[in-house]
C-alpha positions in Angstrom: 142.4 178.4 96.5 144.0 179.4 99.9 147.6 178.8 99.9 148.6 177.2 103.1 149.8 180.2 104.7 146.7 181.7 104.1 144.8 178.4 105.7 146.6 178.6 109.3 145.4 182.4 109.7 141.9 181.4 109.4 141.8 178.4 112.0 141.8 179.5 115.4 145.6 178.9 117.5 143.7 177.3 120.7 140.0 176.5 121.5 139.7 179.3 123.5 140.2 181.8 120.9 136.5 180.5 119.4 135.6 177.5 117.2 136.8 177.7 112.9 135.0 180.4 111.6 133.6 182.2 114.7 136.2 183.7 116.0 135.6 185.9 119.6 137.8 188.7 119.6 135.2 190.7 117.2 132.5 189.6 119.5 134.5 191.3 122.7 135.8 194.3 121.2 131.9 195.9 121.1 132.2 196.1 125.0 135.1 199.0 124.6 133.8 200.8 121.8 130.3 201.0 122.7 131.7 202.1 126.4 133.7 204.8 125.2 131.5 206.1 122.5 129.0 206.4 125.6 131.3 208.0 127.7 132.2 210.6 124.9 128.8 211.0 124.6 127.9 211.6 128.2 131.2 214.0 128.3 129.7 215.8 126.3 125.6 215.7 128.0 127.6 217.1 131.0 128.3 220.0 129.1 124.9 221.3 128.3 122.4 218.9 130.4 121.6 219.5 134.2 122.4 217.3 136.5 126.5 217.5 135.3 127.8 214.6 138.3 125.3 212.1 136.9 127.0 212.5 133.3 130.5 212.7 134.4 129.8 209.8 136.6 129.0 207.9 134.2 131.2 208.4 131.6 134.3 207.8 133.9 133.0 204.6 134.8 132.2 203.6 131.2 135.7 204.6 130.4 136.6 201.7 133.3 134.5 199.4 131.7 136.0 199.8 128.6 139.3 199.6 129.8 138.6 196.2 131.4 136.3 195.1 128.7 139.6 195.9 126.2 142.0 193.9 128.2 139.7 190.9 127.5 139.2 191.7 123.9 143.4 192.1 123.5 143.5 188.8 125.0 141.6 187.1 122.3 143.1 189.4 119.1 146.6 188.2 120.8 145.7 184.9 120.0 144.0 185.5 116.3 147.1 187.8 115.9 150.3 185.3 116.8 148.5 182.9 113.4 149.6 185.5 111.1 152.8 184.7 109.1 155.2 187.0 109.6 156.5 189.4 106.9 153.2 189.5 105.2 151.1 192.6 104.8 148.3 190.9 107.0 151.1 191.1 109.8 152.4 194.4 109.6 148.2 195.4 109.5 147.9 193.4 112.5 150.8 194.6 114.5 149.8 198.5 113.4 146.3 197.2 114.8 147.5 195.9 118.1 149.9 199.0 118.7 147.3 201.5 118.2 145.0 199.6 120.1 147.2 199.8 123.3 147.8 202.9 122.6 143.9 203.7 122.7 144.0 201.8 125.7 146.9 203.7 127.4 145.5 207.4 126.5 142.0 206.0 128.4 143.9 204.6 131.6 145.8 208.2 131.7 142.0 209.9 131.1 140.4 207.9 133.9 143.1 208.3 136.3 142.9 212.6 135.8 139.0 212.3 136.1 139.2 210.6 139.6 138.8 213.4 141.9 136.5 215.2 139.8 133.4 213.8 139.3 131.1 216.5 140.9 131.0 218.9 138.1 131.0 219.1 134.3 134.0 217.3 132.2 137.1 219.6 131.6 138.0 220.4 128.0 141.5 218.0 128.7 139.5 214.5 129.2 136.8 214.9 126.6 140.0 215.9 123.9 141.6 212.9 125.2 138.5 211.0 124.6 138.2 212.4 121.4 141.9 211.7 120.3 141.2 208.3 121.4 138.2 207.6 119.7 139.9 208.9 116.3 142.3 206.3 116.6 140.2 203.7 117.5 138.5 204.5 114.6 141.6 203.8 112.5 142.9 200.7 113.8 139.2 199.2 113.7 139.3 199.9 109.8 143.0 198.0 110.4 140.7 195.2 112.3 138.4 195.1 109.3 141.0 195.0 106.6 142.8 191.8 108.5 139.2 190.0 108.3 137.0 191.1 104.7 140.2 191.8 102.8 143.1 189.3 103.9 140.2 186.4 105.3 141.8 186.3 108.8 139.8 183.8 111.1 137.2 183.8 108.2 136.1 180.2 107.1 137.4 179.2 103.8 135.8 180.0 100.3 134.6 176.4 99.8 132.6 176.5 103.4 131.2 179.5 102.7 129.6 178.5 99.5 127.3 176.6 101.8 125.2 179.5 102.5 124.8 179.9 98.8 123.5 176.7 97.7 
């Protein structure tokens, strides 16, 4: 039986965080993840495909869309994070997840800024390296987010509600 502390992390802190059992943060993280992965793919395509400017511009705008999507996802993630009791392993993992994601957004923001004036040629090596590094950190952070959900049950319905799906 889950403890009272565990039950608190399963419930939304506000209706804006999404209803019980349906948090909004996991929905919104798909936007920056997808945008940034595609931007990296377009970075690579700009190196070998014809029409470098098309891929370079697409990568630039996908990074911008990813930043915007990440800010939206962060708002919902913060609503879930504040429900985790301090001093717990789940809180430490949640804080690490938060810091890594903020770092990724900051690096992509720098990446976005340094690309601004150079959209007609293939992407330079530095922005490609920044994207690759950011995606590696994002993968680690995603692993930690998965740990919060699948191991510690943050914002996951209790076991009694889960059992309904097996009757």
